[in-house]
C-alpha positions as a printed NumPy array, in Angstrom:
array([[  -1.158, -325.566,   73.12 ],
       [   1.397, -323.436,   71.289],
       [   2.759, -320.152,   72.637],
       [   3.721, -317.771,   69.816],
       [   5.67 , -314.583,   70.531],
       [   6.913, -311.782,   68.299],
       [   9.457, -309.333,   69.706],
       [   9.075, -306.044,   67.845],
       [  10.862, -302.755,   68.334],
       [   7.953, -301.204,   70.238],
       [   5.859, -304.142,   71.481],
       [   6.07 , -307.841,   72.22 ],
       [   3.018, -309.702,   70.896],
       [   1.993, -312.856,   72.75 ],
       [  -0.493, -315.334,   71.275],
       [  -1.744, -318.71 ,   72.465],
       [  -2.94 , -321.322,   69.973],
       [  -5.092, -324.272,   70.876],
       [  -6.073, -327.264,   68.753],
       [  -7.012, -326.691,   65.111],
       [  -5.069, -323.432,   64.872],
       [  -7.508, -321.584,   67.129],
       [  -6.01 , -318.388,   68.597],
       [  -7.264, -318.146,   72.177],
       [  -5.79 , -314.718,   72.919],
       [  -3.448, -312.086,   71.529],
       [  -1.82 , -309.727,   74.018],
       [   1.036, -307.242,   73.958],
       [   3.567, -305.731,   76.339],
       [   6.209, -303.043,   75.896],
       [   9.549, -304.097,   74.461],
       [  12.352, -303.45 ,   76.96 ],
       [  15.699, -305.099,   76.175],
       [  16.896, -304.341,   79.708],
       [  14.459, -306.819,   81.273],
       [  15.858, -309.925,   82.918],
       [  14.562, -313.443,   82.32 ],
       [  12.726, -313.245,   85.639],
       [  10.925, -310.063,   84.613],
       [   9.931, -311.542,   81.245],
       [   8.708, -314.675,   83.037],
       [   6.541, -312.577,   85.352],
       [   5.1  , -310.677,   82.385],
       [   4.125, -313.935,   80.659],
       [   2.682, -315.434,   83.851],
       [   0.573, -312.307,   84.352],
       [  -0.738, -312.481,   80.777],
       [  -1.786, -316.11 ,   81.25 ],
       [  -3.446, -315.232,   84.558],
       [  -5.245, -312.296,   82.923],
       [  -6.779, -314.497,   80.224],
       [  -7.395, -317.465,   82.507],
       [  -5.009, -320.01 ,   80.982],
       [  -2.385, -322.278,   82.536],
       [   1.229, -322.338,   81.363],
       [   1.303, -326.053,   82.182],
       [  -0.974, -326.65 ,   79.183],
       [   1.609, -325.192,   76.767],
       [   3.412, -327.955,   74.862],
       [   5.682, -325.763,   72.737],
       [   6.76 , -322.216,   71.981],
       [   8.083, -320.271,   69.011],
       [   9.253, -316.684,   68.8  ],
       [  10.49 , -314.261,   66.193],
       [  12.484, -311.171,   67.044],
       [  13.925, -308.034,   65.47 ],
       [  15.519, -306.995,   68.783],
       [  18.593, -309.26 ,   69.208],
       [  19.544, -307.988,   72.719],
       [  16.364, -309.49 ,   74.195],
       [  16.648, -312.908,   72.55 ],
       [  18.833, -314.581,   75.188],
       [  16.623, -313.501,   78.09 ],
       [  13.438, -314.444,   76.216],
       [  14.856, -317.902,   75.497],
       [  15.907, -318.289,   79.131],
       [  12.48 , -317.22 ,   80.408],
       [  10.551, -319.552,   78.086],
       [  12.856, -322.471,   78.873],
       [  12.318, -321.919,   82.586],
       [   8.518, -321.629,   82.269],
       [   7.972, -324.501,   79.831],
       [  10.805, -326.884,   80.685],
       [  12.253, -326.842,   77.175],
       [  13.724, -324.206,   74.835],
       [  11.526, -322.413,   72.297],
       [  11.906, -322.537,   68.538],
       [  13.448, -319.311,   67.228],
       [  12.673, -318.153,   63.695],
       [  16.035, -317.841,   61.983],
       [  18.716, -319.794,   60.117],
       [  18.116, -323.535,   60.193],
       [  14.346, -323.285,   60.688],
       [  12.22 , -324.591,   57.823],
       [   9.804, -322.   ,   56.465],
       [   9.081, -323.236,   52.942],
       [   9.758, -319.684,   51.76 ],
       [  12.133, -319.   ,   48.872],
       [  13.936, -315.783,   49.84 ],
       [  15.552, -313.94 ,   46.955],
       [  17.198, -311.203,   49.028],
       [  20.945, -310.727,   48.472],
       [  21.639, -311.431,   52.175],
       [  19.005, -313.805,   53.55 ],
       [  19.597, -313.145,   57.236],
       [  18.904, -309.429,   56.764],
       [  15.213, -310.199,   56.276],
       [  13.397, -309.676,   59.564],
       [  11.962, -312.793,   61.203],
       [   8.594, -311.049,   61.486],
       [   8.46 , -310.492,   57.731],
       [   9.322, -314.144,   57.152],
       [   6.406, -315.219,   59.361],
       [   4.075, -312.713,   57.669],
       [   5.047, -314.003,   54.231],
       [   4.563, -317.66 ,   55.201],
       [   1.026, -316.916,   56.404],
       [   0.214, -314.661,   53.447],
       [   1.14 , -317.389,   50.957],
       [  -1.099, -319.811,   52.831],
       [  -4.107, -317.463,   52.879],
       [  -3.96 , -315.317,   49.72 ],
       [  -3.282, -315.989,   46.026],
       [   0.136, -314.877,   44.797],
       [   1.515, -312.497,   43.718],
       [   1.123, -310.612,   46.969],
       [   1.928, -307.069,   48.021],
       [   2.324, -307.288,   51.792],
       [   2.342, -304.179,   54.001],
       [   3.544, -304.347,   57.61 ],
       [   2.826, -301.142,   59.531],
       [   4.623, -301.157,   62.859],
       [   7.525, -299.057,   64.121],
       [   8.684, -299.088,   60.504],
       [   6.436, -299.499,   57.487],
       [   7.615, -302.272,   55.19 ],
       [   6.163, -303.155,   51.804],
       [   7.133, -306.606,   50.53 ],
       [   6.571, -308.241,   47.173],
       [   5.967, -311.992,   46.994],
       [   5.909, -313.374,   43.466],
       [   3.725, -316.173,   42.143],
       [   6.742, -318.555,   41.969],
       [   6.293, -318.171,   45.026],
       [   9.32 , -316.255,   46.29 ],
       [   9.988, -313.33 ,   48.591],
       [  11.488, -310.944,   46.046],
       [  12.257, -307.899,   48.206],
       [  10.596, -304.7  ,   49.283],
       [  10.701, -301.123,   50.484],
       [  11.049, -299.686,   53.965],
       [  10.381, -296.266,   55.465],
       [   9.605, -294.724,   58.872],
       [   6.404, -295.881,   60.521],
       [   3.383, -293.654,   61.058],
       [   3.935, -293.036,   64.772],
       [   7.675, -292.561,   64.253],
       [   6.914, -289.858,   61.691],
       [   4.434, -288.183,   64.033],
       [   6.941, -288.207,   66.89 ],
       [   9.639, -286.716,   64.673],
       [   7.247, -283.977,   63.553],
       [   6.413, -283.043,   67.156],
       [   9.982, -283.347,   68.456],
       [  11.541, -281.266,   65.68 ],
       [   9.066, -278.4  ,   65.707],
       [   8.54 , -275.875,   68.483],
       [   4.785, -275.401,   68.257],
       [   3.418, -278.723,   67.037],
       [   1.917, -280.933,   69.77 ],
       [   2.096, -284.669,   70.339],
       [  -1.05 , -286.239,   68.883],
       [  -2.518, -289.72 ,   68.775],
       [  -3.096, -291.662,   65.573],
       [  -6.822, -291.436,   64.875],
       [  -9.177, -291.174,   61.936],
       [  -9.168, -287.587,   60.618],
       [ -12.369, -285.55 ,   60.757],
       [ -11.956, -284.356,   57.181],
       [  -9.364, -284.133,   54.43 ],
       [  -8.763, -280.435,   55.074],
       [  -7.978, -279.785,   58.732],
       [  -9.313, -276.693,   60.529],
       [  -6.864, -276.657,   63.459],
       [  -3.291, -277.745,   64.063],
       [  -4.088, -281.214,   65.405],
       [  -6.577, -281.95 ,   62.618],
       [  -4.087, -280.735,   60.003],
       [  -1.387, -283.031,   61.424],
       [  -3.764, -285.983,   61.634],
       [  -5.058, -285.496,   58.082],
       [  -1.53 , -285.086,   56.81 ],
       [  -0.172, -288.281,   58.352],
       [  -3.211, -290.448,   57.542],
       [  -4.007, -289.26 ,   54.012],
       [  -0.315, -288.724,   53.267],
       [   0.606, -292.275,   54.274],
       [  -2.402, -293.728,   52.438],
       [  -1.445, -291.778,   49.327],
       [   2.155, -292.956,   49.574],
       [   1.039, -296.578,   49.895],
       [  -1.242, -296.184,   46.877],
       [   1.606, -294.705,   44.851],
       [   3.969, -297.571,   45.655],
       [   1.274, -300.202,   45.085],
       [   0.492, -298.683,   41.686],
       [   4.17 , -298.677,   40.724],
       [   4.555, -302.34 ,   41.707],
       [   1.399, -303.25 ,   39.792],
       [   2.802, -301.563,   36.683],
       [   5.726, -304.01 ,   36.724],
       [   3.389, -307.038,   36.906],
       [   1.607, -306.598,   33.609],
       [  -1.686, -308.513,   33.6  ],
       [  -1.13 , -310.156,   36.996],
       [  -3.446, -308.908,   39.719],
       [  -1.794, -309.032,   43.134],
       [  -3.435, -309.668,   46.48 ],
       [  -2.79 , -306.671,   48.729],
       [  -2.717, -307.41 ,   52.439],
       [  -1.76 , -305.199,   55.384],
       [  -0.976, -306.026,   58.987],
       [   0.558, -304.278,   61.992],
       [  -0.759, -301.995,   64.719],
       [  -1.037, -298.873,   62.537],
       [  -2.676, -300.517,   59.539],
       [  -6.369, -300.316,   60.601],
       [  -6.349, -296.517,   60.655],
       [  -4.473, -296.072,   57.381],
       [  -5.674, -298.704,   54.907],
       [  -9.313, -297.604,   54.873],
       [  -8.13 , -294.38 ,   53.189],
       [  -6.221, -296.181,   50.417],
       [  -7.804, -296.157,   46.986],
       [  -6.49 , -299.651,   46.281],
       [  -8.378, -302.53 ,   47.861],
       [  -6.24 , -303.541,   50.833],
       [  -7.219, -306.415,   53.127],
       [  -6.342, -305.862,   56.788],
       [  -5.212, -309.073,   58.524],
       [  -4.635, -308.574,   62.251],
       [  -3.423, -312.111,   62.959],
       [  -1.126, -312.638,   59.963],
       [   2.111, -312.738,   61.977],
       [   0.765, -315.074,   64.669],
       [  -0.599, -317.463,   62.05 ],
       [   2.766, -317.425,   60.286],
       [   4.548, -318.408,   63.509],
       [   2.051, -321.226,   63.99 ],
       [   2.661, -322.534,   60.47 ],
       [   6.459, -322.347,   60.813],
       [   6.273, -324.315,   64.071],
       [   4.163, -326.995,   62.392],
       [   6.544, -327.24 ,   59.425],
       [   9.396, -328.079,   61.801],
       [   7.649, -330.858,   63.729]])
């Protein structure tokens, strides 16, 4: 079995793959770079106990991270639990992805894994949207190559900034709006963030499509905030919850 982990700015996603690329569970815990290797080990042991699996059945591990301070402790914890070090997505790891960024190592490991899986599952060119702490839109050409992208604050980050910087606006959760035009403060905020983000995504997608001529791109979205937003986009956007985990699985297999 393969243990796949993604360390994001807000959450750590933990997935367990069995034979034939079957994902047995996908769990998440808060990201805390202050945790020791022992604390991370306990978190992982508790997740396995929760889902009824045994760490002794894990034959390998791979993790991607956009939080460098936690990498050493994560590696130490996984090495202790599994008896061998994990594979870390980064320089020296084969991905099969042609990255056309000016500085390759500035591309987040999570986006690399997303792109690897997207190319395996969807016809290129691909517009890939990752909606986590930040929202990132990537363009993958039909060559295929990762050509670059755009980045802006994530949905929840924008909501938090709105509440923190205004005296009378409350903290609200990200939910489907009742209607386009809100009738109270919370509904107005919720409609604004959901329809506003969907409209922004549509605008960027349309601009990218204009540069492609007759090519019709696949448009795929992933990340914790995507399910609420993409249903309000006018473009046809496919939501893929497991894109990142499947990318980690494929990268691990490419390096065996």
